[in-house]
N, C-alpha and C positions, 0 to 999 in steps of 0.2 A: 718523504723518508729523510730523516736527519742523518747526516754523515758526521764523521769526526771533525770536519772543518767547522761545524756549527752554523748557526743562522747568518745570513748575509743581509737580507732586506725584508722588512715588514711592509705589507701592502694592506691598507685599510680603505675599502671602497664604500662610497655612499651614493646612491642614485638620487637625483634631484635634491642634493644637499643645499641648504640655505647658506649662502656665502655673503658676508658683510665686508665691504671695503670702506675704511675710514681715511679721509684725507686730513692728516694732522696739521698740514701747513707746508710752507715752502722748505725745501731742504737747506737753503742758504740762510734761513732765519737765524738771528743771533741767539735767541734762547730756545733750546730744544724742549724746554719744559712747558712752553706756552704753545697751545694747540689752536688750530682753526684760523679763521679769517674774519675781518671786519666787514659788515654789510650795513647799508642804509635801510632801516626798517620801513621807510616811507616809499622809496623808489625801487628797492630790491637790488640796487647797484653795489658791486663790490668796492670797498674803500681800501686805501693804503693803510698799512699798519706801522705807525711810528715806533712802537715798542720793539719791532723786529727789524728796524733799520730803514723802513720806507719813509718817504717824505710825508709831512702831515698836511698836505693840501686838502683844504675843506674840513679838516678835523676840528678847527677852532671856530667855526661859524656858529654864533650863538643862536641863530634863527633855525638851524637844522636840528633834526632829531638826533638824540644821542646814539652813536653807532653801537651795534651789538656784535659780539664775537660768536660765531657759530662754527661747529665742526661738521662739515658735510659727510654724509654716509649714504651709501647705496647698497641695496640688497637685491639678490637674485637667486634663483634656484638652478644649480648646475650639477651634472654628474662630476664627482670629485673623488680624489684618492690621495691619501697621505703615504708618502714614501719615507720610511725610516731606515737608513742604512745602519747596520750594526758595525760601525767603524768609527774610529776617533779621527774624523776629518776636521781640518781647519776651515776658515772662511773661504779661502781660494779653492780648496779641494771640493767643498760642497757646491760652490758655484760652478765649477767645471763639471762635476757629476750631474747636477741639475740640468744644465743646458745640453750636455751630451746626450742624456737619456731622452730629453724632450725631442731633440733633433732625430735621434734614433727611432723613436715611436712614430714621429711624423713620416719618416721615410718607409719604415716597415709597413705601416698601415695606409700609406699613400694619402696623407692629410696635407692640406695647404697650411702654410705658416699662418698662425693666428687661430687655427681651429683648436689647438691644444696649447694651453698656457700654464705657467707654473710660477709659484711664489715661494720664497724661503720663509720658514717659520722657526721661532716666533718673530724674529726681526731680521733685517738684512745684515746687521752686524753680528747676530748670534744665530747662525744657521744650524739647526738641529735636524729639521725635517724639510721635506718639499711637498707643497700642496699643488697637485695637478688638477686642472678642471677643463672640461670641454666648453669652449667659449661660444660655439655656434648654437643657435636656437635648436633645442631638442637633443643636441649632442650627436656624435657619430657612433657611440657605443663602444669606442675603443678601450676605455678604462675597464669596462665590464668584461671585455674579452681578455684583458691582462690577468684577471683574477679567475675567470672561468676556464681558460685554456692553460694547463700547466706548463706548456712549452713556449708560451708567448713571450715571457720576460727574458728567457734565455735567448730567444731569437732576436729580441730587441737589443740585447747586449752585444750579440755578434754583429748585428747591423751597425750598432754604434761604433764598435771598434773599427769596422771597415770604413765607416764614414770618417773616422779620425785618422785615416791614412795608414792603418795597420793591415798586415796580411795574415791570413790563417796559416798554420793552426794558431788559435788564440790562447796560447799558454805563455806565461811570463818568460819561460826559458827559451822559447822558440819564436816568439812574435817578432816580426820585423816591420819596418816602415816601407811604404812603396816609394817609387821614384818621384812622385809629385807631392811629397809631404811638405807641410808648412812648418814654421818655427814653433809657435805656441797656439795658433788658431787662425782660421781664415773663414771667408764666407762660403767656401766649398765644404767646410766641415762644421764646426760648432757655432761660429759667430753668425749673428743675424741682426736684423733691425730691432727685434724685440728684446734682445739681451744686451743692447749697447751699454747700459750702466755697469755691466759686469765684465766688459771686454778686458779691462786691465787685470782682472782676477783669473781669467780662463787660461789654463795651460794644459793642452791635450797630452803633453809628455809627462805630466806628473805621475811618478812611478806608482804611488799608492792608489790613484784613481784607475790607472790602467790595470793594475793587479786586481782591483775589486771587480772591474768589468770582465776580466778574464775568468775569474771565479764564478761570476754571475752567468757567463755564457754557458757554463756547464751545470748550472744549479738545478735543483729539483724542488717542487712546491710541497710544503707541509701545511696542512690545515690545523690551526690551533684549536684546542678544546676551550669553548667559552661557556661551559655549563656550570660554572661556579655559582652556587646558590647565594653566597654572601656578597656578590657583586651588586652594588646599588644601581648601576646602570642597567644591568640585565633585568633586575626587578622592575625598573621603570619601563623597560621595553615590554615586559609582560603586562603591566597595568594598562599600557597604551595599546595593547593588542598589535604590537609591531613585531616583525621578524627579528630574531636575535642576530647581531652581526657575526660574521665569520671571517676573522682576519687570516691572511695567508702569510707564510714565512717562506722565503727562498733560502734554502740551505746549500752549502757547498756540495759539489759533485763528489760522489764516493770514489 
C-alpha cells in the first residue's frame, strides 16, 4: 500500500543470477584507462607492467615470447538482489547505507560475515544501487525471504538502527543514542573486515541515512505491476518460457 511519503526502496530479486566479476587492474595503476595485466603466454606467469609504473624486469628479453595483456573475469551463479534507494544520496551516504543494511541483514537472519556480500553499482565512485548476493554455495535463502515476507525489510531496518547504537522508538524526532555509542563507526556496529576500503566513508550519524532507515523501519511493501505488453524484457521472458519478474517497492508508513 503506497502512502503519501512515496516509495523508499526498490528490491529486485533474482535466484541463481549469473554474476561476472572483472579485474580491471591494480587500483594504484597510473592510467585508469588501461585494463588488465601482462602474462607470459609460454609459462603462464604474471609479468610486471611498465606502462603502469612497474619495473620492466624481463620485458626486454628478445628470446622470450611477447607478453600479452589479459583482463581476468570470473563468473558464478548466486542468489542476488538489487537495492535501489529512492533518495539522493552521495557516495559516503550510499556506502554507509550499504554496509549498515548488510550488517543488519546478517544479524537479523543470524548469518556469518561473508555469507552475504554487497557491491556498489555501477562503480565505487558512482554509487546508485547496491548489489547483494549470497556468497555461500547454494545460498541461505535470505534474499528471497526479504521479498516474500512483507515485514522482513522493516525488521532489518529496526535491527540496523539498533546495531548502529540507536534506541527505539525509531523515529527521527525521538530516536536517541545508547551509552555505548561510537563516533562514526566501529567493529561493534557497521565496520567489518569486508568493508575496510570504505571505512573512511562510513558515518553512522549521517542524518539522511538515519532518517531513511527510520522511515524504512515502518515501511510497507508494494508489488509493482509488470504486465506492460510493450516492455521488451517481458516479451523476452515470454519467449524463453521464464517467469516474469515481480519487483517490490517499500513505501513509507502511513
